C-alpha positions in Angstrom: 115.8 95.4 91.1 112.2 95.9 91.2 111.5 92.8 92.9 114.4 93.3 95.4 112.8 96.8 96.4 109.3 95.6 96.5 110.5 92.9 99.0 112.3 95.5 101.1 109.2 97.7 101.2 107.1 94.5 102.5 109.7 93.4 104.8 110.0 96.7 106.5 106.2 97.1 106.8 105.8 93.7 107.9 108.1 94.5 111.0 106.0 97.6 111.8 103.0 97.8 114.2 99.6 97.8 112.7 99.1 101.1 110.8 102.7 102.2 110.8 104.3 103.6 107.7 107.8 104.0 106.3 109.6 106.5 104.3 110.7 105.1 100.9 114.3 105.9 101.8 114.2 103.2 104.4 113.8 100.7 101.7 116.4 102.1 99.5 118.9 102.1 102.4 117.8 98.6 103.2 119.0 97.6 99.6 121.9 99.8 99.3 123.5 101.7 102.4 125.9 103.6 100.5 124.1 104.5 97.3 120.6 104.5 98.7 119.8 108.2 97.1 120.4 106.6 93.6 117.6 104.1 94.3 114.8 106.6 95.4 113.0 107.0 92.0 113.2 103.0 91.6 111.7 102.6 95.2 109.0 105.0 94.3 108.2 103.1 91.1 108.1 99.7 93.2 105.8 101.2 95.6 103.5 102.3 93.0 103.7 98.8 91.6 102.6 97.5 95.1 99.9 100.1 95.4 98.5 99.0 92.0 98.1 95.4 93.2 96.6 96.5 96.5 99.4 95.5 98.8 100.4 98.9 99.9 98.9 102.5 100.2 100.9 105.7 99.5 100.4 108.5 102.0 101.2 112.2 102.2 100.2 113.9 105.4 98.5 110.7 106.7 96.1 110.9 103.7 96.2 108.3 101.0 97.0 109.8 97.6 96.8 109.3 93.9 100.1 108.9 92.0 99.4 112.5 90.6 99.5 113.9 94.0 102.8 112.4 94.8 105.3 115.5 95.0 107.7 115.8 97.9 107.6 113.6 100.8 105.5 110.5 100.9 105.1 107.6 103.3 104.2 103.8 102.5 101.8 101.8 104.7 100.3 98.2 104.3 97.0 98.2 102.7 93.9 97.6 104.7 90.7 96.3 103.1 88.6 99.4 104.0 91.2 101.9 102.7 89.2 103.7 99.8 91.3 104.4 96.5 91.5 108.1 96.2 
């Protein structure tokens, strides 16, 4: 499931304009329209896996955050080479 969720995140981000972000719920809905809420924790885990590999960044209020800061709403965006790690 993690691979499917990672693919969903990357697919959605690849279709957005440069610098755009998505809500993790968009990736969950793309995988399972009816039961997307049950996928939210798995989507967040998939996002952190992609973040660890430098593929995406996790944002809160437009600022890149560390995993320990990820409480409440977050956004996901494609990584850019100049984005420093928190």
